[in-house]
N, C-alpha and C positions, 0 to 999 in steps of 0.2 A: 614528707611533711615539712612545711616551712617553719622558720623560727617563731613567727607570730603565733601560729597555731600551737606550737609546743609551749610557748609562754602561757597562752590562754588555758591550755590543758593543765599545766602545772598550777596555775592560780585556782582553777576549779577544784583540783585535787586538794590543795591546801585549805581552801574554804570549807571543805567537807571533813577535814581531818579532826578527829575527836581525841586522839591520843596525845595528851599534853607533853609527855616525855619525848615522844618522837618529834613533835613539833619543835620543842626546845633544841633538840639535836640539829634539826635542819636549820633553825634560826642561827645557832652558834656557828655552824659551818659557813653559812652565807656571810655572816658578819665577819668571820675571820678572813674569808677570801677578799671581801671588800677592803678590809683593813690592810691586808698584804698588798693588794694592788695599788691602793692609794698612797701608801707610805714607804714602800720599799723600792718601787720602780723609779730609777732616775729619769730625769727629763731627757728626751732626745735633743739634739742640737736645734732641730726645727721648733720643738716646743719651747725651749729656752729662749730662742730668738723671738718667737711670737709673744712670749710673756714680757720680754724686754721692750719690744716695740709697743705693746699695749700700755705698759707702765710709762714709757716716755710720752705717749699720746695723752694718757690720763693727766700726767703732770703738766703738759702744755695747756690742757683745757681746764686746769684747776679742779680736777676730779680727784682730790686727795683728802686724807683725813690725818690730823695730827695724832701722834702716838698716844698722848695723854687722853685725847677724846676717844680713841679706839679702846683703850684700857677701861675707861669709864663705861663705855657701851657694853663691853664684854662682861663686866661685873654685874650689870643689870640683867644679863641673861640667866644668871644663876639664882 
C-alpha cells in the first residue's frame, strides 16, 4: 500500500471517529511530533546555506520588513 492510500485511509478513519478522548490522544501525539520536528532539529549545512542565500536575495530585492512593523503585525494576530 502506498503512502497516499495510507493517508487517505487514516483520514477516513479519523473522520468517522466518535470517541472524543481517543481523538484527543491522537491529536496530542501528532502535535507533539510536529513540535519536536520543527523546533529541535538543527538545520543541515545545506538548509542553512539555502536560508542565507534566500535572505540575501530578499534583501537585494527589497523584500524586507522592519522589526517594528513585524511586531505590530504580530500583535494584530492575537
